[in-house]
N, CA, C and O atoms as a Tinker XYZ file with bonds, in Angstrom:
   328  protein
     1  N     21.598000   14.234000  -15.791000    73     2
     2  CA    19.718000   15.194000  -14.742000    64     1     3
     3  C     19.515000   14.695000  -13.754000    63     2     4     5
     4  O     20.050000   13.642000  -13.410000    81     3
     5  N     18.861000   15.208000  -13.214000    73     3     6
     6  CA    18.349000   15.206000  -11.251000    64     5     7
     7  C     17.056000   14.614000  -11.699000    63     6     8     9
     8  O     16.371000   14.956000  -12.662000    81     7
     9  N     16.808000   13.509000  -10.687000    73     7    10
    10  CA    15.744000   12.094000  -11.196000    64     9    11
    11  C     14.718000   12.786000   -9.577000    63    10    12    13
    12  O     15.088000   12.973000   -8.418000    81    11
    13  N     13.361000   12.992000  -10.269000    73    11    14
    14  CA    12.200000   14.128000   -9.140000    64    13    15
    15  C     11.198000   12.728000   -8.775000    63    14    16    17
    16  O     11.212000   11.624000   -9.318000    81    15
    17  N     10.565000   13.105000   -7.940000    73    15    18
    18  CA     9.491000   11.928000   -7.839000    64    17    19
    19  C      8.003000   12.882000   -6.940000    63    18    20    21
    20  O      8.232000   13.179000   -5.768000    81    19
    21  N      7.437000   13.049000   -7.176000    73    19    22
    22  CA     5.708000   13.133000   -7.308000    64    21    23
    23  C      4.945000   12.259000   -6.054000    63    22    24    25
    24  O      5.311000   11.102000   -6.263000    81    23
    25  N      4.058000   12.257000   -4.848000    73    23    26
    26  CA     2.958000   12.427000   -4.809000    64    25    27
    27  C      2.499000   12.228000   -5.193000    63    26    28    29
    28  O      2.883000   12.728000   -6.250000    81    27
    29  N      0.928000   11.327000   -5.595000    73    27    30
    30  CA    -0.199000   11.617000   -6.567000    64    29    31
    31  C     -1.049000   11.470000   -5.806000    63    30    32    33
    32  O     -0.776000   10.463000   -5.153000    81    31
    33  N     -2.164000   11.990000   -5.414000    73    31    34
    34  CA    -2.658000   12.476000   -4.196000    64    33    35
    35  C     -4.093000   13.208000   -4.765000    63    34    36    37
    36  O     -5.121000   12.985000   -4.125000    81    35
    37  N     -4.153000   14.054000   -5.932000    73    35    38
    38  CA    -5.288000   14.969000   -6.616000    64    37    39
    39  C     -4.648000   15.063000   -7.715000    63    38    40    41
    40  O     -3.452000   15.005000   -8.001000    81    39
    41  N     -5.785000   15.246000   -8.419000    73    39    42
    42  CA    -5.766000   15.896000   -9.972000    64    41    43
    43  C     -4.721000   16.259000  -10.630000    63    42    44    45
    44  O     -4.198000   15.742000  -11.617000    81    43
    45  N     -4.228000   17.863000   -9.586000    73    43    46
    46  CA    -3.583000   18.401000   -9.588000    64    45    47
    47  C     -2.024000   18.363000   -9.250000    63    46    48    49
    48  O     -1.099000   18.990000   -9.767000    81    47
    49  N     -2.031000   17.319000   -8.095000    73    47    50
    50  CA    -0.551000   16.602000   -8.590000    64    49    51
    51  C     -0.089000   15.752000   -9.807000    63    50    52    53
    52  O      1.086000   15.691000  -10.168000    81    51
    53  N     -1.140000   15.091000  -10.419000    73    51    54
    54  CA    -1.271000   13.952000  -11.594000    64    53    55
    55  C     -1.002000   15.064000  -12.865000    63    54    56    57
    56  O     -0.783000   14.665000  -14.009000    81    55
    57  N     -1.053000   16.597000  -12.488000    73    55    58
    58  CA    -1.082000   17.681000  -13.412000    64    57    59
    59  C      0.367000   18.125000  -13.573000    63    58    60    61
    60  O      1.046000   18.220000  -14.596000    81    59
    61  N      0.633000   18.346000  -12.430000    73    59    62
    62  CA     1.918000   18.764000  -12.571000    64    61    63
    63  C      2.950000   18.080000  -12.878000    63    62    64    65
    64  O      3.810000   18.575000  -13.607000    81    63
    65  N      3.051000   16.980000  -12.449000    73    63    66
    66  CA     3.918000   15.991000  -11.886000    64    65    67
    67  C      4.043000   15.819000  -14.768000    63    66    68    69
    68  O      4.924000   15.984000  -15.612000    81    67
    69  N      2.597000   15.451000  -14.771000    73    67    70
    70  CA     3.153000   15.761000  -16.647000    64    69    71
    71  C      3.583000   17.089000  -17.036000    63    70    72    73
    72  O      4.210000   17.265000  -18.081000    81    71
    73  N      3.277000   18.030000  -16.253000    73    71    74
    74  CA     3.723000   18.842000  -17.181000    64    73    75
    75  C      5.938000   19.197000  -16.565000    63    74    76    77
    76  O      6.874000   19.705000  -17.183000    81    75
    77  N      5.875000   18.846000  -15.744000    73    75    78
    78  CA     6.929000   18.843000  -15.672000    64    77    79
    79  C      8.382000   17.647000  -16.387000    63    78    80    81
    80  O      9.491000   18.014000  -16.775000    81    79
    81  N      7.902000   16.406000  -16.352000    73    79    82
    82  CA     7.888000   15.530000  -16.930000    64    81    83
    83  C      7.903000   16.109000  -18.691000    63    82    84    85
    84  O      8.599000   16.047000  -19.704000    81    83
    85  N      6.952000   16.532000  -18.318000    73    83    86
    86  CA     7.530000   17.274000  -20.689000    64    85    87
    87  C      8.373000   17.687000  -20.266000    63    86    88    89
    88  O      9.383000   16.987000  -20.189000    81    87
    89  N      8.381000   19.180000  -19.725000    73    87    90
    90  CA     9.113000   20.211000  -19.919000    64    89    91
    91  C     10.263000   19.670000  -19.611000    63    90    92    93
    92  O     11.141000   20.151000  -20.328000    81    91
    93  N     10.816000   18.600000  -18.601000    73    91    94
    94  CA    12.457000   17.975000  -18.648000    64    93    95
    95  C     12.425000   17.334000  -19.884000    63    94    96    97
    96  O     13.638000   17.182000  -20.028000    81    95
    97  N     11.915000   16.836000  -20.902000    73    95    98
    98  CA    12.209000   16.374000  -21.673000    64    97    99
    99  C     12.279000   17.757000  -22.653000    63    98   100   101
   100  O     12.867000   17.646000  -23.729000    81    99
   101  N     11.814000   18.767000  -22.363000    73    99   102
   102  CA    12.464000   19.776000  -23.318000    64   101   103
   103  C     10.781000   19.655000  -24.611000    63   102   104   105
   104  O     10.848000   19.935000  -25.808000    81   103
   105  N      9.425000   19.160000  -23.850000    73   103   106
   106  CA     8.458000   18.570000  -25.236000    64   105   107
   107  C      7.204000   20.190000  -25.645000    63   106   108   109
   108  O      7.245000   20.982000  -24.703000    81   107
   109  N      6.672000   20.452000  -26.289000    73   107   110
   110  CA     5.499000   20.936000  -26.437000    64   109   111
   111  C      4.453000   20.329000  -26.077000    63   110   112   113
   112  O      4.432000   19.106000  -26.217000    81   111
   113  N      3.576000   20.852000  -25.649000    73   111   114
   114  CA     2.342000   20.092000  -25.560000    64   113   115
   115  C      1.878000   19.858000  -27.209000    63   114   116   117
   116  O      1.038000   19.027000  -26.863000    81   115
   117  N      1.792000   19.876000  -28.017000    73   115   118
   118  CA     1.868000   19.384000  -29.163000    64   117   119
   119  C      3.031000   18.151000  -29.818000    63   118   120   121
   120  O      2.843000   17.138000  -30.491000    81   119
   121  N      4.103000   18.705000  -29.335000    73   119   122
   122  CA     4.905000   17.056000  -29.228000    64   121   123
   123  C      4.591000   15.798000  -28.517000    63   122   124   125
   124  O      4.423000   14.633000  -28.880000    81   123
   125  N      4.570000   16.354000  -27.501000    73   123   126
   126  CA     3.487000   15.297000  -26.477000    64   125   127
   127  C      2.586000   15.002000  -27.029000    63   126   128   129
   128  O      2.453000   13.826000  -27.369000    81   127
   129  N      1.811000   15.772000  -27.270000    73   127   130
   130  CA     0.115000   14.714000  -28.251000    64   129   131
   131  C      0.046000   14.470000  -29.307000    63   130   132   133
   132  O     -0.944000   13.871000  -29.726000    81   131
   133  N      1.577000   15.026000  -30.544000    73   131   134
   134  CA     2.342000   13.784000  -31.513000    64   133   135
   135  C      2.362000   12.518000  -30.385000    63   134   136   137
   136  O      1.410000   11.741000  -30.312000    81   135
   137  N      3.304000   12.424000  -29.698000    73   135   138
   138  CA     3.975000   10.987000  -29.011000    64   137   139
   139  C      2.919000    9.931000  -28.591000    63   138   140   141
   140  O      2.765000    8.730000  -28.813000    81   139
   141  N      2.096000   11.119000  -27.716000    73   139   142
   142  CA     1.156000    9.713000  -27.201000    64   141   143
   143  C     -0.130000    9.591000  -27.368000    63   142   144   145
   144  O     -0.906000    8.899000  -26.709000    81   143
   145  N     -0.458000   10.613000  -28.704000    73   143   146
   146  CA    -1.785000    9.652000  -28.783000    64   145   147
   147  C     -2.947000   11.180000  -28.492000    63   146   148   149
   148  O     -3.599000   11.643000  -29.428000    81   147
   149  N     -2.996000   11.615000  -27.445000    73   147   150
   150  CA    -3.408000   12.368000  -26.819000    64   149   151
   151  C     -3.607000   13.973000  -27.538000    63   150   152   153
   152  O     -2.808000   14.768000  -28.033000    81   151
   153  N     -5.198000   13.985000  -27.299000    73   151   154
   154  CA    -5.353000   15.665000  -27.702000    64   153   155
   155  C     -5.081000   16.795000  -27.192000    63   154   156   157
   156  O     -5.980000   17.223000  -26.469000    81   155
   157  N     -3.819000   17.707000  -27.330000    73   155   158
   158  CA    -3.054000   18.520000  -26.930000    64   157   159
   159  C     -4.206000   18.913000  -25.848000    63   158   160   161
   160  O     -4.080000   18.737000  -24.636000    81   159
   161  N     -5.432000   19.516000  -26.529000    73   159   162
   162  CA    -6.399000   19.994000  -25.354000    64   161   163
   163  C     -6.104000   19.624000  -24.133000    63   162   164   165
   164  O     -5.690000   20.403000  -23.275000    81   163
   165  N     -6.386000   17.846000  -23.888000    73   163   166
   166  CA    -6.194000   17.201000  -23.614000    64   165   167
   167  C     -5.099000   16.972000  -22.060000    63   166   168   169
   168  O     -5.547000   17.066000  -20.917000    81   167
   169  N     -3.914000   16.723000  -22.336000    73   167   170
   170  CA    -2.562000   17.739000  -22.131000    64   169   171
   171  C     -2.820000   18.740000  -21.452000    63   170   172   173
   172  O     -2.528000   18.769000  -20.257000    81   171
   173  N     -3.527000   19.948000  -22.183000    73   171   174
   174  CA    -3.920000   21.009000  -21.360000    64   173   175
   175  C     -4.701000   21.366000  -20.326000    63   174   176   177
   176  O     -4.695000   22.328000  -19.557000    81   175
   177  N     -5.382000   20.400000  -20.454000    73   175   178
   178  CA    -6.594000   20.664000  -19.098000    64   177   179
   179  C     -6.100000   19.544000  -18.199000    63   178   180   181
   180  O     -6.552000   19.828000  -17.090000    81   179
   181  N     -5.161000   18.026000  -18.074000    73   179   182
   182  CA    -4.350000   17.531000  -17.296000    64   181   183
   183  C     -2.873000   18.042000  -16.344000    63   182   184   185
   184  O     -2.364000   17.647000  -15.295000    81   183
   185  N     -2.528000   19.166000  -17.394000    73   183   186
   186  CA    -1.237000   20.013000  -16.795000    64   185   187
   187  C     -2.272000   20.325000  -16.192000    63   186   188   189
   188  O     -2.533000   19.361000  -15.473000    81   187
   189  N     -3.662000   21.770000  -15.940000    73   187   190
   190  CA    -3.825000   22.507000  -14.964000    64   189   191
   191  C     -4.303000   21.861000  -14.143000    63   190   192   193
   192  O     -4.539000   22.660000  -13.236000    81   191
   193  N     -4.718000   20.600000  -13.747000    73   191   194
   194  CA    -5.236000   19.611000  -12.779000    64   193   195
   195  C     -6.733000   19.203000  -13.619000    63   194   196   197
   196  O     -6.992000   18.001000  -13.562000    81   195
   197  N     -7.531000   19.885000  -14.229000    73   195   198
   198  CA    -8.355000   19.568000  -14.344000    64   197   199
   199  C     -9.197000   17.420000  -14.357000    63   198   200   201
   200  O     -9.052000   16.420000  -15.059000    81   199
   201  N     -9.928000   17.779000  -13.224000    73   199   202
   202  CA    -9.647000   16.402000  -13.471000    64   201   203
   203  C    -10.591000   15.953000  -13.954000    63   202   204   205
   204  O    -11.488000   16.797000  -13.938000    81   203
   205  N    -11.098000   14.433000  -14.692000    73   203   206
   206  CA   -12.137000   13.846000  -15.369000    64   205   207
   207  C    -12.040000   12.354000  -14.089000    63   206   208   209
   208  O    -11.353000   11.908000  -13.171000    81   207
   209  N    -13.205000   12.114000  -14.843000    73   207   210
   210  CA   -14.199000   11.368000  -13.818000    64   209   211
   211  C    -13.190000    9.547000  -13.619000    63   210   212   213
   212  O    -13.073000    8.773000  -12.669000    81   211
   213  N    -12.887000    9.539000  -14.451000    73   211   214
   214  CA   -11.494000    8.309000  -14.228000    64   213   215
   215  C    -10.164000    8.939000  -13.434000    63   214   216   217
   216  O     -9.947000    8.195000  -12.478000    81   215
   217  N     -9.635000    9.532000  -13.454000    73   215   218
   218  CA    -9.076000   10.429000  -13.210000    64   217   219
   219  C     -9.215000   10.206000  -11.424000    63   218   220   221
   220  O     -8.379000    9.694000  -10.679000    81   219
   221  N    -10.507000   10.759000  -11.086000    73   219   222
   222  CA   -11.392000   10.788000   -9.774000    64   221   223
   223  C    -11.716000    9.475000   -9.453000    63   222   224   225
   224  O    -11.530000    9.266000   -8.255000    81   223
   225  N    -12.136000    8.493000  -10.078000    73   223   226
   226  CA   -12.270000    7.235000   -9.604000    64   225   227
   227  C    -10.880000    6.619000   -9.264000    63   226   228   229
   228  O    -10.667000    6.317000   -8.090000    81   227
   229  N     -9.705000    6.365000  -10.418000    73   227   230
   230  CA    -9.164000    6.060000   -9.976000    64   229   231
   231  C     -7.891000    6.404000   -8.550000    63   230   232   233
   232  O     -7.230000    5.498000   -8.043000    81   231
   233  N     -7.803000    7.692000   -8.179000    73   231   234
   234  CA    -7.274000    9.028000   -7.241000    64   233   235
   235  C     -8.644000    7.700000   -5.798000    63   234   236   237
   236  O     -8.267000    6.717000   -5.160000    81   235
   237  N     -9.005000    7.855000   -5.806000    73   235   238
   238  CA   -10.727000    7.532000   -5.064000    64   237   239
   239  C    -10.169000    5.761000   -4.671000    63   238   240   241
   240  O    -10.122000    5.241000   -3.556000    81   239
   241  N     -9.949000    5.394000   -5.476000    73   239   242
   242  CA    -9.670000    3.512000   -5.784000    64   241   243
   243  C     -8.496000    3.361000   -4.515000    63   242   244   245
   244  O     -8.695000    2.703000   -3.494000    81   243
   245  N     -7.450000    3.992000   -4.768000    73   243   246
   246  CA    -5.892000    4.344000   -4.918000    64   245   247
   247  C     -6.312000    4.577000   -3.095000    63   246   248   249
   248  O     -5.869000    3.699000   -2.355000    81   247
   249  N     -6.979000    5.507000   -2.560000    73   247   250
   250  CA    -7.627000    5.678000   -1.312000    64   249   251
   251  C     -7.531000    4.523000   -0.328000    63   250   252   253
   252  O     -6.928000    3.845000    0.505000    81   251
   253  N     -8.764000    4.874000   -1.191000    73   251   254
   254  CA    -9.685000    3.158000   -0.533000    64   253   255
   255  C     -8.973000    2.327000    0.024000    63   254   256   257
   256  O     -9.094000    1.831000    1.144000    81   255
   257  N     -7.846000    2.080000   -1.133000    73   255   258
   258  CA    -7.353000    0.637000   -0.225000    64   257   259
   259  C     -5.537000    0.981000   -0.098000    63   258   260   261
   260  O     -4.507000    0.411000   -0.455000    81   259
   261  N     -5.853000    2.092000    0.537000    73   259   262
   262  CA    -4.366000    2.606000    0.385000    64   261   263
   263  C     -3.596000    2.370000   -0.402000    63   262   264   265
   264  O     -2.462000    2.321000    0.074000    81   263
   265  N     -3.660000    2.165000   -1.569000    73   263   266
   266  CA    -2.316000    2.220000   -2.438000    64   265   267
   267  C     -2.398000    3.269000   -2.229000    63   266   268   269
   268  O     -3.332000    3.930000   -1.776000    81   267
   269  N     -0.307000    3.830000   -2.897000    73   267   270
   270  CA     0.027000    4.717000   -3.144000    64   269   271
   271  C      0.643000    5.272000   -4.258000    63   270   272   273
   272  O      1.669000    4.709000   -4.637000    81   271
   273  N      0.148000    6.516000   -5.039000    73   271   274
   274  CA     0.679000    6.582000   -6.615000    64   273   275
   275  C      1.730000    7.605000   -6.654000    63   274   276   277
   276  O      1.522000    8.667000   -6.068000    81   275
   277  N      2.864000    7.404000   -7.294000    73   275   278
   278  CA     3.799000    8.453000   -7.519000    64   277   279
   279  C      4.295000    8.345000   -8.819000    63   278   280   281
   280  O      4.599000    7.241000   -9.269000    81   279
   281  N      4.410000    9.383000   -9.481000    73   279   282
   282  CA     5.816000    9.331000  -10.328000    64   281   283
   283  C      7.050000   10.261000  -10.147000    63   282   284   285
   284  O      7.277000   11.303000   -9.532000    81   283
   285  N      7.946000    9.177000  -11.193000    73   283   286
   286  CA     9.137000    9.529000  -11.238000    64   285   287
   287  C      9.316000   10.107000  -12.556000    63   286   288   289
   288  O      8.371000   10.167000  -13.343000    81   287
   289  N     10.568000   10.569000  -12.864000    73   287   290
   290  CA    10.972000   11.317000  -13.842000    64   289   291
   291  C     12.182000   12.021000  -14.065000    63   290   292   293
   292  O     12.522000   12.568000  -13.016000    81   291
   293  N     12.976000   12.237000  -14.998000    73   291   294
   294  CA    14.456000   13.126000  -14.829000    64   293   295
   295  C     15.495000   12.152000  -15.948000    63   294   296   297
   296  O     15.731000   12.278000  -17.150000    81   295
   297  N     16.012000   11.044000  -14.794000    73   295   298
   298  CA    17.048000   10.272000  -15.322000    64   297   299
   299  C     15.717000    9.147000  -16.254000    63   298   300   301
   300  O     14.676000    8.731000  -15.745000    81   299
   301  N     16.147000    8.918000  -17.531000    73   299   302
   302  CA    15.622000    8.584000  -18.481000    64   301   303
   303  C     15.982000    7.096000  -18.023000    63   302   304   305
   304  O     14.825000    6.710000  -17.852000    81   303
   305  N     16.486000    6.391000  -17.820000    73   303   306
   306  CA    17.706000    4.798000  -17.495000    64   305   307
   307  C     15.971000    3.970000  -16.471000    63   306   308   309
   308  O     15.346000    2.916000  -16.362000    81   307
   309  N     15.977000    5.492000  -15.953000    73   307   310
   310  CA    15.223000    4.317000  -14.733000    64   309   311
   311  C     13.582000    5.683000  -14.595000    63   310   312   313
   312  O     13.219000    5.852000  -13.431000    81   311
   313  N     13.089000    6.175000  -15.254000    73   311   314
   314  CA    12.040000    6.819000  -15.254000    64   313   315
   315  C     10.610000    6.225000  -15.369000    63   314   316   317
   316  O     10.189000    6.142000  -16.523000    81   315
   317  N      9.535000    5.664000  -14.067000    73   315   318
   318  CA     9.161000    4.991000  -14.215000    64   317   319
   319  C      7.823000    5.756000  -13.520000    63   318   320   321
   320  O      7.998000    6.745000  -12.810000    81   319
   321  N      6.074000    5.058000  -13.861000    73   319   322
   322  CA     5.352000    5.795000  -12.873000    64   321   323
   323  C      4.261000    4.432000  -12.996000    63   322   324   325
   324  O      3.661000    3.818000  -13.877000    81   323
   325  N      4.443000    4.401000  -11.429000    73   323   326
   326  CA     3.381000    3.714000  -10.728000    64   325   327
   327  C      1.856000    3.940000   -9.970000    63   326   328
   328  O      1.270000    2.982000   -9.465000    81   327
């Protein structure tokens, strides 16, 4: 299975990474909701790039401090979110 990495600079980047990782694992939004304890409607909003106050604040903190956020998925043994 290939390994993918994405830089997370916007809510849309984050949402796309979540969606791609979910699809790579062949999960539906409902399955991910059950596994994560997050409502399916919230997962849908995240995947569509909708910003939340917490995500906005996190991205602003990263931008202000020079912190780079990235997501990696694909190889189960190496998949991390940093």
